[in-house]
C-alpha positions in Angstrom: -24.1 16.1 28.2 -22.2 18.5 26.4 -21.1 19.8 29.8 -20.6 16.3 30.9 -18.0 15.4 27.7 -16.3 18.8 28.3 -15.4 18.1 31.5 -14.4 14.5 30.8 -12.2 16.1 28.1 -10.2 18.3 30.6 -9.5 15.5 32.7 -5.9 14.2 33.3 -5.0 11.7 30.5 -3.5 8.5 31.6 -2.4 6.6 28.3 -1.2 3.0 28.2 0.0 2.1 24.8 0.4 -1.4 23.3 1.3 -2.7 20.0 -1.7 -3.1 17.8 -4.8 -2.4 20.2 -4.4 0.8 22.3 -6.4 1.4 25.6 -6.4 4.4 27.8 -8.0 6.2 30.2 -9.0 9.4 31.9 -8.4 10.1 35.9 -9.5 13.1 37.9 -13.3 14.3 38.9 -16.1 15.3 36.7 -18.6 18.0 37.9 -22.1 17.2 37.1 -24.6 20.0 36.0 -26.0 19.7 39.7 -22.6 20.3 41.3 -22.1 16.5 42.2 -18.6 15.6 42.0 -17.9 12.1 40.3 -15.1 10.1 39.6 -13.6 10.2 36.0 -13.0 6.9 35.0 -13.3 5.9 31.0 -11.7 3.8 28.6 -10.6 4.5 25.1 -9.9 1.7 22.6 -8.4 2.3 19.0 -7.6 -0.4 16.6 -4.5 0.1 14.7 -4.2 -1.3 11.1 -1.4 -0.7 8.6 -1.5 -2.2 4.8 1.2 -2.3 2.3 1.3 -3.2 -0.9 3.6 -3.4 -3.8 7.5 -3.1 -2.7 10.0 -2.9 -5.7 13.2 -4.6 -4.5 15.5 -4.0 -7.4 15.2 -2.9 -11.0 18.6 -3.7 -12.3 19.7 -4.0 -16.4 22.4 -6.4 -17.7 24.2 -6.1 -20.7 25.9 -9.2 -22.1 26.8 -11.5 -25.3 25.4 -14.2 -26.7 25.9 -17.3 -24.7 28.0 -15.4 -22.3 26.6 -15.2 -18.4 26.2 -12.2 -16.9 25.7 -11.5 -12.7 24.8 -8.5 -11.1 24.6 -8.2 -6.9 22.8 -5.4 -5.2 23.2 -5.8 -1.2 25.7 -5.8 1.3 28.7 -7.7 2.0 28.1 -9.3 5.7 30.6 -11.1 7.9 29.8 -14.7 8.9 31.8 -16.8 11.4 32.7 -19.9 9.9 34.8 -21.4 13.1 36.0 -20.6 16.6 39.2 -21.6 18.5 40.6 -20.8 21.8 43.9 -18.8 22.4 46.6 -21.1 23.3 48.2 -18.6 25.3 45.1 -17.3 27.0 42.1 -19.8 26.9 39.7 -16.9 28.0 40.3 -15.6 24.6 38.2 -16.7 21.6 39.6 -16.6 17.8 36.9 -16.3 15.0 37.3 -17.2 11.7 35.0 -14.9 9.4 34.0 -15.1 5.8 32.1 -12.8 4.1 29.1 -13.4 1.8 26.7 -11.4 -0.4 23.3 -10.8 1.4 20.4 -8.8 -1.0 19.3 -9.4 -4.5 21.5 -11.9 -6.9 20.5 -12.0 -10.6 22.4 -14.2 -12.9 21.5 -15.1 -16.4 22.6 -16.8 -19.7 21.1 -15.5 -23.1 20.8 -17.8 -26.2 19.5 -16.0 -29.3 17.4 -18.1 -31.9 15.9 -17.4 -34.8 12.9 -15.2 -35.3 13.9 -12.6 -32.5 13.2 -15.7 -29.7 15.8 -15.7 -26.7 16.2 -18.6 -24.1 17.4 -17.5 -20.9 19.0 -19.5 -18.1 18.2 -17.6 -14.6 19.4 -18.1 -11.3 17.6 -15.6 -8.8 18.0 -15.2 -5.4 16.9 -13.0 -2.9 18.1 -13.1 1.0 18.0 -10.9 4.1 19.3 -10.9 7.8 16.5 -12.0 10.2 15.4 -9.4 12.3 15.2 -11.7 15.3 16.8 -15.3 16.1 17.2 -17.4 19.1 20.9 -17.5 18.1 23.2 -15.2 19.4 24.7 -13.3 16.4 27.9 -12.5 18.3 29.0 -16.6 18.6 27.2 -18.1 15.3 26.7 -15.0 13.0 23.5 -13.3 11.6 20.6 -15.7 10.5 19.7 -15.1 6.9 16.3 -15.7 4.9 16.9 -16.9 1.4 14.5 -17.6 -1.2 15.9 -18.6 -4.8 14.9 -19.5 -8.1 16.5 -21.5 -10.9 14.7 -22.0 -14.8 15.0 -21.6 -18.2 12.6 -19.8 -20.3 11.9 -18.8 -24.2 10.7 -15.4 -24.7 10.5 -13.2 -27.8 12.8 -9.8 -28.1 11.1 -6.9 -26.3 8.2 -9.3 -24.5 8.4 -9.4 -20.8 8.3 -12.8 -18.9 7.1 -13.5 -15.3 8.5 -15.6 -12.7 6.6 -16.2 -9.5 5.1 -18.4 -7.0 7.8 -18.0 -4.4 5.3 -17.2 -1.5 5.9 -16.6 2.1 2.9 -16.1 4.9 3.9 -15.6 8.9 1.6 -14.8 11.9 2.9 -12.9 14.9 0.5 -12.8 18.1 1.7 -10.7 20.8 0.0 -10.3 24.3 0.9 -7.9 27.0 -1.2 -6.3 29.9 -0.3 -3.4 32.4 1.0 -4.8 35.9 -1.8 -5.5 38.3 -4.6 -4.1 36.5 -4.5 -6.5 34.1 -5.0 -9.1 36.4 -8.3 -7.8 37.9 -11.4 -10.1 37.3 -14.0 -8.6 34.6 -12.1 -5.4 34.2 -8.7 -6.8 33.6 -9.0 -7.1 29.6 -9.5 -3.4 29.6 -5.8 -3.3 30.2 -4.5 -6.1 28.3 -3.3 -5.5 24.7 -3.1 -8.2 22.1 -1.3 -7.4 18.4 -1.8 -9.8 15.5 0.8 -9.6 12.8 0.3 -11.1 9.2 2.8 -10.7 6.8 2.3 -12.3 3.4 5.2 -12.0 0.8 4.8 -12.6 -2.8 8.0 -12.3 -4.8 7.9 -11.5 -8.5 10.5 -11.6 -11.1 9.8 -9.8 -14.5 12.5 -10.0 -17.0 12.6 -8.4 -20.7 15.4 -9.2 -23.1 16.1 -6.7 -26.0 18.6 -7.5 -28.7 20.7 -5.2 -30.0 22.2 -6.0 -33.4 24.1 -2.8 -34.1 25.8 0.4 -32.5 22.8 2.5 -33.0 20.5 0.3 -30.9 23.0 0.6 -28.3 23.1 4.3 -28.2 19.5 4.4 -28.1 19.2 2.0 -25.1 21.5 4.0 -23.3 19.7 7.2 -24.0 16.5 5.8 -22.8 17.9 4.1 -19.4 19.8 7.5 -19.0 16.3 9.6 -19.5 14.5 7.1 -17.0 17.5 7.8 -14.1 17.3 11.6 -14.5 13.4 11.4 -14.1 13.6 9.0 -11.2 15.7 11.7 -9.5 13.8 14.5 -10.4 10.9 12.9 -8.7 12.7 11.9 -5.8 13.5 15.7 -5.5 10.2 16.9 -5.9 9.0 14.2 -3.0 11.7 15.7 -0.9 10.5 19.0 -1.5 7.1 18.7 -0.8 8.1 17.8 2.9 9.5 21.5 3.5 7.1 24.1 5.0 6.3 26.8 2.3 8.5 30.0 3.0 7.4 33.1 4.5 6.9 36.5 3.1 10.5 37.3 4.2 12.0 34.1 3.0 10.7 34.7 -0.5 13.2 36.5 -3.1 
């Protein structure tokens, strides 16, 4: 059996790649221990599965006055076609009117400070993105976007964290493909057909922590804390990048 597997390993690989379930074959001939040569036909199946957990979209910090609205936008300014018209001198030319809109993370809030260190927050949050695929032509109608937003008012104590959730989205995608001709062979055709099932579940959580700053000393302390966090974050990113580089050889060391 070891000689047989060794012969199979030396065959010429014919890899037929697909999405999700991947099939492959080995062509050529195999010499058995008694000297007999037989065609080498095998099938290799591999199930590819990926799983992602938590992704932090944005972690902004806002500073504002009592009863004053604050807003932050993290994203891109994308052009959208609002109207189209024909050129009066040349009907073959189309004149587009473009309006730019923000696509990304938008956070808008208004704090109201109460007694006993409680803060009420009027919150508007929106998360938008350009859709990966759409049946509409982006050159004529502009890109298609997905949007999830929440608007609410909450009461939270100074320094505590409030969590807003419930904006869940779940999508299923089924794709099927096959090797031409081979996928239509009765009984054996399923060896050359590939099927992938994609399931994406997104739960958007918003976590807010209000902090009341009463004097300039607290302002300096808060600014120093945020600066330390940024410095530590950059240092961690540099270490992760350095791990991707190979270790220097003896001649490269100094």
